[in-house]
C-alpha positions as CSV (number, residue, x, y, z in Angstrom):
1,M,18.0,42.0,16.2
2,L,18.4,45.1,14.1
3,T,20.0,44.6,10.8
4,P,20.6,47.3,8.3
5,V,19.5,46.9,4.7
6,V,20.5,49.1,1.8
7,L,17.8,50.6,-0.4
8,Q,18.1,52.9,-3.3
9,E,16.9,56.5,-2.8
10,A,13.9,55.9,-5.2
11,Q,12.9,52.8,-3.2
12,V,12.9,54.7,0.0
13,Q,10.8,57.5,-1.5
14,E,8.3,55.0,-2.9
15,L,7.9,53.3,0.5
16,V,7.7,56.3,2.8
17,S,6.0,59.0,0.6
18,P,2.5,57.6,1.5
19,V,3.2,57.9,5.3
20,A,2.4,61.6,5.3
21,A,-1.0,60.9,3.7
22,A,-1.8,57.8,5.8
23,T,-4.3,58.3,8.6
24,A,-3.9,54.8,10.0
25,G,-2.6,51.3,9.2
26,Y,0.5,52.1,7.2
27,E,2.5,48.9,6.9
28,L,5.7,47.7,5.3
29,T,6.5,44.1,4.8
30,V,10.1,42.9,4.6
31,D,10.6,39.7,2.7
32,L,14.0,38.4,3.8
33,V,13.8,35.3,1.5
34,H,13.5,37.4,-1.7
35,R,15.2,40.5,-0.3
36,R,12.2,42.8,-1.0
37,V,10.1,45.4,0.8
38,A,6.4,45.7,0.0
39,R,3.8,48.3,0.8
40,R,0.3,47.0,0.5
41,G,1.1,44.6,-2.3
42,R,3.5,47.0,-4.1
43,V,6.9,45.3,-4.1
44,S,10.1,47.4,-4.4
45,R,12.3,46.6,-7.3
46,P,15.1,45.9,-7.2
47,G,15.4,44.2,-3.9
48,F,17.7,45.3,-1.1
49,A,21.2,44.4,-0.2
50,M,22.0,42.9,3.1
51,D,24.8,41.0,4.8
52,E,24.3,37.3,3.9
53,Y,25.4,36.0,7.3
54,R,22.8,38.2,9.1
55,R,20.1,37.3,6.6
56,E,20.7,33.6,7.2
57,M,20.7,34.1,11.0
58,L,17.4,35.9,10.8
59,L,15.8,33.3,8.5
60,K,16.9,30.5,10.9
61,G,15.8,32.5,14.0
62,L,19.3,32.4,15.5
63,D,21.4,34.8,17.4
64,E,25.1,34.3,18.1
65,I,24.6,32.0,21.0
66,G,22.1,29.9,19.0
67,K,24.5,29.6,16.1
68,T,27.3,28.5,18.6
69,L,24.9,25.9,20.1
70,L,24.5,24.4,16.6
71,E,28.2,23.5,16.8
72,E,27.9,21.9,20.2
73,P,28.6,18.3,18.9
74,R,31.8,19.5,17.2
75,I,32.8,21.5,20.2
76,A,32.3,18.5,22.5
77,A,34.3,16.3,20.2
78,F,37.1,18.8,20.2
79,E,37.1,19.1,24.0
80,R,37.2,15.3,24.4
81,R,40.2,15.1,22.0
82,R,41.9,17.9,23.9
83,A,41.3,16.3,27.3
84,A,42.7,13.0,26.0
85,L,45.8,14.7,24.7
86,A,46.3,16.5,28.0
87,A,45.9,13.3,29.9
88,E,48.5,11.5,27.7
89,R,51.0,14.3,28.3
90,R,50.6,14.1,32.1
91,V,51.6,10.4,32.0
């Protein structure tokens, strides 16, 4: 899942400026818990902005279907109540 994050211009420059000089092994680490990006131990400050819903979904390893499946007990209870009401109306 691709999720946009918002970084300040200075943060972007700090993170990508070494790419031109890198010969191999350039890595960025994205810390969703603390909303930070790090390059070889150098953490960007301040952190990045991101949609809270998407952040929680990523942290929990869920997509939209997985999120819906978490609600399965409530959905099943609703369907049982709906079926019971429909049966009463037919009588």
